[in-house]
Residue frames as a rotation matrix with the C-alpha (Angstrom) as fourth column:
MET 1
0.094 0.366 -0.926 5.02
0.098 0.922 0.375 5.46
0.991 -0.126 0.051 -13.35
ARG 2
-0.853 -0.250 0.458 4.11
-0.400 -0.249 -0.882 6.32
0.334 -0.936 0.112 -9.77
PHE 3
-0.010 0.851 -0.526 1.75
0.128 0.523 0.843 4.22
0.992 -0.059 -0.114 -7.67
VAL 4
-0.386 0.032 0.922 0.30
-0.889 -0.279 -0.363 4.59
0.246 -0.960 0.137 -4.19
VAL 5
-0.388 0.226 -0.893 -0.24
0.135 0.973 0.188 1.34
0.912 -0.047 -0.408 -2.31
THR 6
-0.487 0.304 0.819 -2.73
-0.859 -0.335 -0.387 1.21
0.157 -0.892 0.425 0.53
GLY 7
-0.897 0.131 -0.422 -4.78
0.144 0.990 0.001 -1.47
0.418 -0.060 -0.906 2.24
THR 8
0.110 0.993 0.051 -8.20
-0.029 -0.049 0.998 -2.26
0.993 -0.112 0.024 3.60
ASP 9
0.994 0.108 -0.020 -6.53
0.011 0.088 0.996 -2.69
0.109 -0.990 0.086 7.00
THR 10
0.292 -0.940 0.174 -3.12
-0.955 -0.296 0.006 -2.81
0.046 -0.168 -0.985 8.65
ASN 11
-0.443 -0.632 0.636 -0.79
-0.664 0.708 0.241 -5.84
-0.602 -0.316 -0.733 8.58
ILE 12
0.644 0.715 0.273 -2.33
-0.308 0.569 -0.763 -7.38
-0.700 0.407 0.587 5.47
GLY 13
0.216 -0.652 0.727 0.84
0.678 0.635 0.369 -7.73
-0.703 0.413 0.580 3.44
LYS 14
0.967 0.223 0.126 1.00
0.242 -0.634 -0.735 -4.46
-0.084 0.741 -0.666 1.53
THR 15
0.447 -0.879 -0.168 4.69
-0.681 -0.456 0.573 -4.00
-0.580 -0.142 -0.802 2.36
VAL 16
-0.296 -0.505 0.811 5.55
0.144 0.816 0.560 -7.35
-0.944 0.283 -0.169 0.79
PHE 17
0.517 0.544 0.661 3.34
0.763 0.056 -0.644 -6.44
-0.388 0.837 -0.386 -2.18
SER 18
0.932 -0.178 -0.315 5.09
-0.245 -0.951 -0.189 -3.07
-0.266 0.253 -0.930 -2.46
ALA 19
-0.005 -0.985 0.174 8.48
-0.495 0.153 0.855 -4.79
-0.869 -0.082 -0.488 -2.43
GLY 20
-0.162 0.009 0.987 7.38
0.597 0.797 0.091 -7.17
-0.785 0.604 -0.134 -5.17
LEU 21
0.780 0.543 0.311 5.92
0.580 -0.441 -0.685 -4.36
-0.235 0.715 -0.659 -7.28
ALA 22
0.725 -0.573 -0.382 8.92
-0.519 -0.819 0.245 -2.05
-0.453 0.021 -0.891 -6.88
GLY 23
-0.217 -0.840 0.497 11.24
-0.206 0.537 0.818 -4.92
-0.954 0.075 -0.290 -7.77
MET 24
0.074 0.334 0.939 9.25
0.789 0.557 -0.260 -5.89
-0.610 0.760 -0.223 -10.84
LEU 25
0.891 0.373 0.259 9.04
0.453 -0.702 -0.549 -2.29
-0.023 0.607 -0.794 -12.08
GLY 26
-0.132 -0.986 0.106 12.57
0.932 -0.160 -0.324 -1.29
0.336 0.056 0.940 -11.11
ALA 27
0.394 0.400 0.827 11.03
0.123 -0.915 0.384 1.62
0.911 -0.050 -0.410 -9.19
ARG 28
-0.778 -0.560 0.283 12.13
-0.159 -0.261 -0.952 3.34
0.608 -0.786 0.114 -6.00
TYR 29
0.028 0.759 -0.650 10.18
0.752 0.413 0.514 2.88
0.659 -0.504 -0.559 -2.78
TRP 30
-0.748 -0.215 0.628 8.92
-0.183 -0.842 -0.507 5.56
0.637 -0.494 0.591 -0.39
LYS 31
-0.004 0.702 -0.712 7.13
0.901 0.311 0.302 5.21
0.433 -0.640 -0.634 2.92
PRO 32
0.026 -0.011 1.000 6.19
0.058 -0.998 -0.012 8.83
0.998 0.059 -0.025 3.77
VAL 33
0.116 0.091 0.989 5.35
-0.931 -0.338 0.140 8.10
0.347 -0.937 0.046 7.41
GLN 34
-0.174 -0.253 -0.952 6.85
0.066 0.961 -0.267 5.19
0.982 -0.110 -0.151 9.32
ALA 35
0.207 0.278 0.938 5.37
-0.917 -0.278 0.285 4.45
0.340 -0.919 0.198 12.73
GLY 36
0.816 0.002 0.579 7.17
-0.328 0.826 0.458 1.64
-0.477 -0.564 0.674 14.51
LEU 37
0.069 -0.877 -0.476 10.54
-0.976 0.040 -0.215 -0.03
0.207 0.479 -0.853 13.97
PRO 38
-0.596 -0.794 0.118 12.07
0.367 -0.138 0.920 -1.94
-0.714 0.592 0.373 12.26
SER 39
-0.257 0.481 -0.838 10.95
-0.586 -0.767 -0.260 0.11
-0.768 0.424 0.479 9.28
ASP 40
0.660 0.550 0.512 9.02
0.153 0.568 -0.809 -1.11
-0.735 0.612 0.291 6.26
SER 41
0.728 -0.471 -0.497 11.72
-0.684 -0.466 -0.561 0.55
0.032 0.749 -0.662 4.15
GLN 42
-0.308 -0.875 0.373 14.26
-0.877 0.413 0.246 -1.89
-0.369 -0.251 -0.895 5.58
THR 43
-0.005 0.406 0.914 11.97
0.005 0.914 -0.406 -4.83
-1.000 0.002 -0.007 4.75
VAL 44
0.917 0.390 -0.082 11.46
-0.051 -0.091 -0.995 -3.61
-0.395 0.916 -0.064 1.18
ALA 45
0.343 -0.876 -0.338 15.20
-0.939 -0.326 -0.108 -3.08
-0.015 0.355 -0.935 0.71
GLU 46
-0.459 -0.530 0.713 15.89
-0.594 0.780 0.197 -6.64
-0.660 -0.333 -0.673 1.84
LEU 47
0.042 0.601 0.798 13.12
0.244 0.769 -0.591 -8.14
-0.969 0.219 -0.115 -0.31
SER 48
0.874 0.394 0.284 13.70
0.366 -0.148 -0.919 -6.17
-0.320 0.907 -0.273 -3.49
GLY 49
-0.105 -0.993 0.057 17.06
0.880 -0.066 0.471 -4.40
-0.464 0.099 0.880 -3.49
VAL 50
0.330 0.289 0.899 15.46
0.769 -0.635 -0.078 -1.24
0.548 0.717 -0.431 -4.90
GLU 51
-0.733 -0.567 0.377 16.49
0.306 -0.769 -0.561 2.29
0.608 -0.296 0.737 -3.99
ILE 52
0.060 0.722 -0.689 14.77
0.993 0.028 0.116 3.58
0.103 -0.691 -0.715 -0.84
VAL 53
-0.163 0.000 0.987 13.65
0.104 -0.994 0.017 7.19
0.981 0.105 0.163 -0.52
PRO 54
-0.911 -0.253 -0.325 14.02
0.325 0.041 -0.945 8.27
0.253 -0.967 0.045 3.14
GLU 55
-0.007 0.956 -0.292 10.83
0.973 0.074 0.218 8.68
0.230 -0.283 -0.931 5.15
ALA 56
-0.069 0.088 0.994 9.51
0.024 -0.996 0.090 12.19
0.997 0.030 0.067 5.77
TYR 57
0.207 0.173 0.963 8.61
-0.945 -0.218 0.242 11.08
0.252 -0.961 0.118 9.30
ARG 58
-0.160 -0.331 -0.930 10.25
-0.008 0.943 -0.334 8.16
0.987 -0.046 -0.153 11.12
LEU 59
0.149 0.400 0.904 8.48
-0.876 -0.370 0.308 7.52
0.458 -0.838 0.296 14.41
GLN 60
-0.777 -0.616 0.130 9.34
-0.589 0.639 -0.495 5.01
0.222 -0.461 -0.859 17.12
LEU 61
-0.518 0.625 0.584 5.91
-0.439 0.392 -0.809 3.95
-0.734 -0.675 0.071 18.39
ALA 62
-0.959 0.284 0.019 4.02
0.189 0.586 0.788 1.26
0.213 0.759 -0.616 16.48
ALA 63
-0.305 0.885 -0.352 0.67
0.550 -0.139 -0.824 3.06
-0.778 -0.444 -0.444 16.49
SER 64
0.644 0.555 0.527 -1.49
0.763 -0.414 -0.496 5.31
-0.057 0.722 -0.690 14.35
PRO 65
-0.169 -0.826 0.537 0.82
0.803 -0.432 -0.411 8.02
0.572 0.362 0.737 12.91
HIS 66
0.251 0.295 0.922 -0.97
-0.150 -0.929 0.339 10.84
0.956 -0.223 -0.189 14.74
GLN 67
0.989 0.131 0.072 -0.49
-0.098 0.202 0.974 9.06
0.113 -0.970 0.213 18.07
ALA 68
0.474 -0.880 -0.042 3.11
0.880 0.471 0.055 8.04
-0.028 -0.063 0.998 17.35
ALA 69
-0.123 -0.490 0.863 3.94
0.508 -0.778 -0.369 11.62
0.852 0.393 0.345 16.39
ALA 70
0.588 0.442 0.677 2.26
-0.310 -0.650 0.694 13.05
0.747 -0.618 -0.245 19.49
GLU 71
0.906 -0.290 -0.307 4.35
0.421 0.559 0.714 10.73
-0.036 -0.776 0.629 21.69
GLU 72
-0.058 -0.993 0.103 7.45
0.997 -0.053 0.049 12.46
-0.044 0.106 0.993 20.27
GLY 73
0.023 0.131 -0.991 5.99
0.395 -0.912 -0.112 15.96
-0.918 -0.389 -0.073 20.48
ILE 74
-0.936 -0.346 -0.058 5.66
0.049 -0.292 0.955 16.17
-0.347 0.892 0.290 16.70
THR 75
0.221 0.970 -0.097 2.74
-0.132 -0.068 -0.989 17.20
-0.966 0.232 0.113 14.52
ILE 76
-0.425 -0.349 0.835 2.78
0.705 0.451 0.547 15.70
-0.567 0.822 0.054 11.03
ASP 77
-0.190 0.288 -0.938 2.42
-0.447 -0.877 -0.178 18.36
-0.874 0.386 0.296 8.33
PRO 78
0.351 0.393 0.850 0.54
0.466 0.715 -0.522 16.76
-0.812 0.579 0.068 5.38
ASP 79
0.969 0.023 -0.246 1.70
-0.179 -0.625 -0.760 19.54
-0.171 0.781 -0.601 3.04
ALA 80
0.125 -0.992 0.007 5.27
-0.878 -0.107 0.467 18.39
-0.462 -0.064 -0.884 3.62
LEU 81
-0.121 -0.091 0.989 4.44
0.135 0.985 0.107 15.01
-0.984 0.146 -0.107 2.06
ARG 82
0.422 0.174 -0.890 5.32
-0.780 -0.431 -0.454 15.42
-0.463 0.885 -0.047 -1.60
PRO 83
0.836 -0.036 0.548 5.73
0.182 0.960 -0.214 12.37
-0.518 0.278 0.809 -3.87
PRO 84
-0.208 -0.967 -0.150 9.20
-0.071 -0.138 0.988 11.90
-0.976 0.216 -0.040 -5.38
ASP 85
0.330 0.218 -0.918 9.61
-0.896 -0.235 -0.378 12.26
-0.298 0.947 0.118 -9.14
GLY 86
-0.497 -0.567 -0.656 10.22
-0.802 0.589 0.099 9.29
0.330 0.576 -0.748 -11.40
PRO 87
0.101 0.537 -0.838 9.13
-0.163 0.839 0.518 5.67
0.981 0.084 0.173 -11.02
VAL 88
-0.830 -0.344 0.438 8.22
-0.461 -0.016 -0.887 5.10
0.312 -0.939 -0.145 -7.38
VAL 89
-0.049 0.781 -0.623 6.00
0.416 0.583 0.698 2.88
0.908 -0.225 -0.354 -5.24
ILE 90
-0.635 -0.075 0.769 4.58
-0.520 -0.695 -0.497 4.84
0.571 -0.716 0.402 -2.31
GLU 91
-0.354 0.488 -0.798 3.20
0.552 0.798 0.243 2.89
0.755 -0.354 -0.552 0.63
GLY 92
0.110 0.496 0.861 0.73
-0.522 -0.708 0.475 4.43
0.846 -0.502 0.181 3.05
ALA 93
-0.914 -0.357 0.192 0.53
-0.326 0.368 -0.871 3.55
0.240 -0.859 -0.453 6.74
GLY 94
-0.646 0.704 0.295 -2.28
0.066 0.437 -0.897 1.21
-0.760 -0.561 -0.329 7.73
GLY 95
-0.157 0.696 0.701 -5.53
0.945 0.311 -0.097 1.78
-0.285 0.647 -0.707 5.86
LEU 96
-0.201 0.144 0.969 -7.14
0.704 -0.667 0.245 4.71
0.681 0.731 0.033 4.09
MET 97
0.597 0.636 0.488 -8.67
0.133 -0.679 0.722 6.40
0.791 -0.366 -0.490 7.12
VAL 98
0.203 -0.620 -0.758 -5.56
0.975 0.203 0.095 6.42
0.095 -0.758 0.645 9.28
PRO 99
0.978 0.208 0.017 -5.11
0.204 -0.971 0.126 9.90
0.043 -0.120 -0.992 10.84
LEU 100
0.083 -0.973 0.217 -1.86
0.685 -0.103 -0.721 11.77
0.724 0.208 0.658 10.28
ASN 101
-0.970 -0.222 0.102 -2.89
0.073 -0.660 -0.748 14.50
0.234 -0.717 0.656 12.69
PRO 102
-0.628 0.771 -0.105 -6.18
0.304 0.119 -0.945 15.44
-0.716 -0.626 -0.309 14.39
HIS 103
0.076 0.691 -0.719 -7.49
-0.430 -0.628 -0.649 17.00
-0.900 0.358 0.249 11.18
THR 104
0.123 -0.154 -0.980 -6.07
-0.992 -0.009 -0.123 14.99
0.010 0.988 -0.154 8.25
LEU 105
0.612 0.106 0.784 -6.42
-0.164 0.986 -0.005 11.37
-0.774 -0.126 0.621 7.15
PHE 106
-0.493 -0.829 0.264 -4.06
0.067 0.266 0.962 9.57
-0.867 0.492 -0.076 4.78
ILE 107
-0.073 0.538 0.840 -6.86
0.940 0.318 -0.122 9.39
-0.332 0.781 -0.529 2.21
ASP 108
0.828 0.332 -0.452 -6.95
0.235 -0.937 -0.258 13.21
-0.510 0.108 -0.854 2.19
VAL 109
-0.021 -0.928 -0.373 -3.30
-0.445 -0.325 0.835 13.23
-0.896 0.183 -0.406 1.14
PHE 110
-0.573 -0.140 0.808 -3.95
0.512 0.708 0.486 10.62
-0.640 0.692 -0.334 -1.55
ALA 111
0.474 0.834 0.283 -6.79
0.798 -0.271 -0.539 12.79
-0.372 0.481 -0.794 -2.86
ARG 112
0.666 -0.305 -0.681 -4.39
-0.280 -0.948 0.151 15.75
-0.692 0.089 -0.717 -3.15
TRP 113
-0.383 -0.913 0.137 -1.76
-0.252 0.246 0.936 13.69
-0.889 0.324 -0.324 -4.94
LYS 114
0.555 0.707 -0.438 -4.18
-0.664 0.060 -0.745 12.24
-0.500 0.705 0.503 -7.55
LEU 115
-0.532 -0.764 -0.365 -1.76
-0.846 0.463 0.264 9.36
-0.033 0.449 -0.893 -8.23
PRO 116
0.136 0.560 -0.817 -3.00
-0.516 0.744 0.425 5.91
0.846 0.364 0.390 -9.33
LEU 117
-0.204 -0.106 0.973 -3.85
-0.972 0.139 -0.189 3.93
-0.115 -0.985 -0.132 -6.21
ILE 118
-0.301 0.065 -0.951 -3.59
-0.243 0.959 0.143 0.18
0.922 0.274 -0.273 -5.71
LEU 119
0.211 0.489 0.846 -5.77
-0.962 -0.048 0.267 -1.24
0.171 -0.871 0.461 -2.94
CYS 120
-0.728 -0.462 -0.507 -4.43
-0.321 0.882 -0.344 -4.35
0.606 -0.088 -0.791 -1.19
ALA 121
0.192 0.885 0.424 -7.16
-0.947 0.052 0.318 -6.60
0.259 -0.463 0.848 0.21
ARG 122
-0.653 -0.303 0.694 -7.13
-0.552 0.818 -0.163 -9.77
-0.518 -0.490 -0.701 2.26
THR 123
-0.589 0.464 -0.661 -8.85
-0.470 0.469 0.748 -12.79
0.657 0.751 -0.058 0.80
ARG 124
-0.903 0.202 -0.380 -10.28
0.401 0.717 -0.570 -14.07
0.158 -0.667 -0.728 4.07
LEU 125
-0.039 0.993 -0.113 -13.82
0.954 0.070 0.291 -13.71
0.297 -0.097 -0.950 5.44
GLY 126
0.382 0.279 -0.881 -14.97
0.616 -0.787 0.017 -10.09
-0.689 -0.549 -0.473 5.67
THR 127
-0.626 -0.778 -0.063 -12.94
0.469 -0.440 0.766 -8.87
-0.624 0.450 0.639 2.72
ILE 128
-0.297 0.569 0.767 -15.98
0.878 -0.154 0.454 -8.10
0.376 0.808 -0.454 0.54
ASN 129
0.733 0.631 -0.253 -17.36
0.676 -0.637 0.371 -5.54
0.073 -0.443 -0.894 2.98
HIS 130
0.321 -0.687 -0.652 -13.99
0.385 -0.534 0.753 -3.97
-0.865 -0.493 0.093 3.84
THR 131
-0.640 -0.652 0.406 -12.87
0.605 -0.101 0.790 -3.75
-0.474 0.751 0.459 0.22
LEU 132
-0.111 0.674 0.730 -16.10
0.880 -0.275 0.388 -2.35
0.462 0.685 -0.563 -1.21
LEU 133
0.789 0.322 -0.523 -16.23
0.565 -0.714 0.413 0.29
-0.241 -0.621 -0.746 1.54
SER 134
-0.065 -0.915 -0.399 -12.65
0.358 -0.394 0.846 1.25
-0.931 -0.088 0.353 0.70
VAL 135
-0.603 -0.097 0.792 -13.42
0.797 -0.020 0.604 1.40
-0.043 0.995 0.089 -3.03
GLU 136
0.421 0.858 0.295 -16.37
0.835 -0.493 0.244 3.69
0.354 0.143 -0.924 -2.33
ALA 137
0.659 -0.239 -0.713 -14.27
0.385 -0.707 0.593 6.01
-0.646 -0.666 -0.374 -0.16
ILE 138
-0.446 -0.886 0.128 -11.55
0.513 -0.136 0.847 6.19
-0.733 0.444 0.515 -2.82
ARG 139
-0.467 0.313 0.827 -14.00
0.838 -0.141 0.527 7.07
0.281 0.939 -0.196 -5.58
THR 140
0.628 0.727 -0.278 -15.89
0.778 -0.586 0.226 9.59
0.002 -0.358 -0.934 -3.44
ARG 141
0.454 -0.547 -0.704 -12.66
0.154 -0.730 0.666 11.58
-0.878 -0.411 -0.247 -3.14
GLY 142
0.935 0.013 -0.355 -11.86
-0.332 -0.323 -0.886 11.35
-0.126 0.946 -0.298 -6.84
ILE 143
-0.015 -0.971 0.238 -8.72
-0.685 0.183 0.705 9.27
-0.728 -0.152 -0.668 -6.39
PRO 144
0.229 0.081 -0.970 -7.79
-0.905 0.385 -0.182 7.26
0.359 0.919 0.161 -9.51
LEU 145
0.345 -0.018 0.938 -8.21
-0.591 0.773 0.233 3.60
-0.729 -0.635 0.256 -8.50
HIS 146
-0.335 -0.602 -0.725 -5.79
-0.942 0.223 0.250 1.48
0.011 0.767 -0.641 -10.52
GLY 147
0.129 0.409 -0.903 -7.05
-0.358 0.869 0.342 -1.85
0.925 0.279 0.259 -9.20
VAL 148
0.650 0.143 0.746 -7.19
-0.756 0.226 0.615 -4.32
-0.081 -0.964 0.255 -6.32
ALA 149
-0.267 -0.747 -0.609 -4.36
-0.536 0.640 -0.550 -6.68
0.801 0.179 -0.571 -5.40
PHE 150
0.803 0.588 0.102 -5.52
-0.441 0.470 0.764 -9.61
0.401 -0.658 0.637 -3.30
ILE 151
-0.339 -0.933 0.119 -3.24
-0.730 0.181 -0.659 -11.12
0.594 -0.310 -0.743 -0.66
GLY 152
-0.244 0.200 0.949 -3.60
-0.795 0.519 -0.313 -14.56
-0.555 -0.831 0.033 0.89
GLU 153
-0.720 0.049 0.692 -5.07
0.218 0.963 0.159 -17.92
-0.658 0.265 -0.704 0.00
ALA 154
-0.930 0.361 0.067 -7.27
0.001 -0.180 0.984 -18.13
0.367 0.915 0.167 -3.11
ASN 155
-0.479 0.866 -0.147 -10.88
0.350 0.034 -0.936 -17.06
-0.805 -0.499 -0.319 -2.61
PRO 156
-0.884 -0.015 0.468 -12.25
0.465 -0.139 0.874 -16.91
0.052 0.990 0.130 -6.17
GLU 157
0.045 0.992 0.115 -15.84
0.938 -0.081 0.338 -16.06
0.345 0.092 -0.934 -5.19
SER 158
0.462 0.080 -0.884 -14.91
0.609 -0.752 0.250 -13.07
-0.645 -0.654 -0.396 -3.02
GLU 159
-0.585 -0.761 -0.281 -12.41
0.253 -0.501 0.828 -11.82
-0.771 0.413 0.485 -5.59
LYS 160
-0.699 0.394 0.597 -15.04
0.672 0.074 0.737 -12.11
0.246 0.916 -0.317 -8.34
VAL 161
0.355 0.903 -0.242 -17.76
0.929 -0.313 0.196 -10.35
0.102 -0.295 -0.950 -6.33
ILE 162
0.172 -0.373 -0.912 -15.44
0.442 -0.798 0.409 -7.48
-0.881 -0.473 0.028 -5.38
SER 163
-0.831 -0.551 0.077 -14.32
0.282 -0.299 0.912 -7.00
-0.479 0.780 0.404 -8.99
GLU 164
-0.541 0.683 0.491 -17.86
0.726 0.084 0.683 -7.11
0.425 0.726 -0.541 -10.37
ILE 165
0.495 0.786 -0.370 -19.77
0.865 -0.410 0.288 -5.11
0.075 -0.463 -0.883 -7.75
GLY 166
0.276 -0.476 -0.835 -16.93
0.396 -0.735 0.550 -2.66
-0.876 -0.482 -0.015 -7.19
LYS 167
0.957 0.041 0.286 -16.30
0.287 -0.230 -0.930 -2.36
0.028 0.972 -0.232 -10.95
VAL 168
0.548 -0.837 0.016 -12.61
-0.745 -0.479 0.465 -2.52
-0.381 -0.266 -0.885 -10.21
LYS 169
0.443 -0.466 -0.766 -9.77
-0.572 0.511 -0.642 -4.32
0.690 0.722 -0.040 -11.96
ARG 170
0.918 -0.255 0.305 -8.39
-0.073 0.646 0.759 -7.43
-0.391 -0.719 0.575 -10.27
LEU 171
0.447 -0.830 -0.334 -4.63
-0.888 -0.366 -0.279 -7.06
0.109 0.421 -0.900 -10.64
GLY 172
-0.057 -0.468 -0.882 -3.78
-0.204 0.870 -0.449 -10.48
0.977 0.155 -0.145 -9.24
ARG 173
0.913 0.334 0.235 -3.25
-0.309 0.188 0.932 -12.32
0.267 -0.924 0.275 -5.97
LEU 174
-0.153 -0.987 0.050 -0.10
-0.659 0.064 -0.749 -12.62
0.736 -0.148 -0.661 -3.92
PRO 175
0.661 0.406 -0.631 -0.13
0.123 0.771 0.625 -15.87
0.740 -0.491 0.460 -1.92
VAL 176
0.817 -0.432 0.383 1.60
-0.483 -0.149 0.863 -16.36
-0.315 -0.890 -0.330 1.40
ILE 177
0.553 -0.721 -0.418 5.27
-0.244 0.339 -0.909 -17.08
0.796 0.605 0.011 0.66
GLU 178
0.663 -0.350 0.662 7.21
-0.672 0.112 0.732 -19.22
-0.330 -0.930 -0.161 3.13
PRO 179
-0.008 -0.435 -0.901 10.09
0.771 -0.576 0.271 -18.85
-0.637 -0.692 0.340 3.50
LEU 180
0.928 0.367 0.065 9.95
0.339 -0.759 -0.555 -15.26
-0.155 0.537 -0.829 2.26
THR 181
-0.097 -0.986 -0.137 13.12
0.573 -0.168 0.802 -14.31
-0.814 0.000 0.581 0.40
ARG 182
-0.155 -0.025 -0.988 13.96
-0.530 -0.842 0.104 -11.82
-0.834 0.540 0.117 -2.33
GLY 183
-0.909 -0.278 -0.311 14.30
-0.407 0.434 0.804 -14.53
-0.088 0.857 -0.507 -4.94
ARG 184
-0.710 0.696 0.105 11.08
0.682 0.717 -0.147 -16.30
-0.177 -0.033 -0.984 -4.03
LEU 185
-0.001 0.727 -0.687 9.12
0.275 -0.660 -0.699 -13.04
-0.961 -0.190 -0.199 -3.92
ALA 186
-0.389 -0.213 -0.896 10.37
-0.699 -0.566 0.437 -11.99
-0.601 0.796 0.071 -7.34
GLY 187
-0.995 -0.038 -0.088 9.57
-0.085 0.770 0.632 -15.40
0.044 0.636 -0.770 -8.80
VAL 188
-0.463 0.884 -0.065 6.06
0.798 0.384 -0.464 -15.61
-0.385 -0.267 -0.883 -7.35
PHE 189
-0.071 0.447 -0.892 5.25
0.016 -0.893 -0.449 -11.98
-0.997 -0.046 0.056 -8.14
SER 190
-0.658 -0.264 -0.705 6.17
-0.644 -0.288 0.708 -12.36
-0.390 0.921 0.020 -11.80
LYS 191
-0.937 0.341 -0.071 3.81
0.267 0.834 0.484 -15.33
0.224 0.434 -0.872 -12.07
THR 192
-0.302 0.875 -0.378 0.85
0.914 0.153 -0.376 -13.81
-0.271 -0.459 -0.846 -10.22
PHE 193
0.414 0.394 -0.820 0.99
0.147 -0.919 -0.367 -10.25
-0.898 0.032 -0.438 -11.59
ASN 194
0.367 -0.195 0.909 1.37
0.929 0.113 -0.351 -9.00
-0.034 0.974 0.222 -15.17
ILE 195
-0.483 -0.663 -0.572 3.81
0.636 -0.714 0.291 -6.13
-0.601 -0.223 0.767 -15.63
ALA 196
-0.751 0.246 0.613 1.65
0.475 -0.444 0.760 -4.82
0.459 0.862 0.217 -18.48
ASP 197
0.306 0.929 -0.208 -1.08
0.811 -0.140 0.568 -4.01
0.498 -0.342 -0.797 -15.93
PHE 198
0.485 -0.212 -0.849 1.25
0.638 -0.578 0.509 -1.44
-0.598 -0.788 -0.145 -14.36
ALA 199
-0.408 -0.656 0.634 2.49
0.913 -0.291 0.287 0.26
-0.004 0.696 0.718 -17.54
């Protein structure tokens, strides 16, 4: 039971989704490349209490990984990114086409891993285009697409269109949770997502 979590864009809530999923599954969490602090690993630890696998690259600058690495005189080696064994939720940085170095995108690494991928998508205006483009890119590279997790306020029409046109499973929708705490996330997640969909 290993899943890769990515998004149609950055800052859409995939870290909170990853925390909820890891908590529900009792899986570890791994963020291979962290660009910017505080780290998403720290957020997931606070929101789920799951075991955290240390990042392969922990970079200071909140920017695209290739830029953040260059600022520190580092070049990210994609071959050094190897998924941990056992149940784990792996969160990418930003969206699919984020560069790790001048020659490699995160989606290239996902294609090498061949692990089931969960695409997190906003529910607001523009999500149909962004999500369907992402779905097409995932399938073009032969990555197993497990389904789409929507994040935000309910938008039944957009969610329906994406599922039907993209021929992709709708896993559920994570609403905005305020205040966001470990207990509230676990409670909401268990009501909005079915653990059987991740077996």
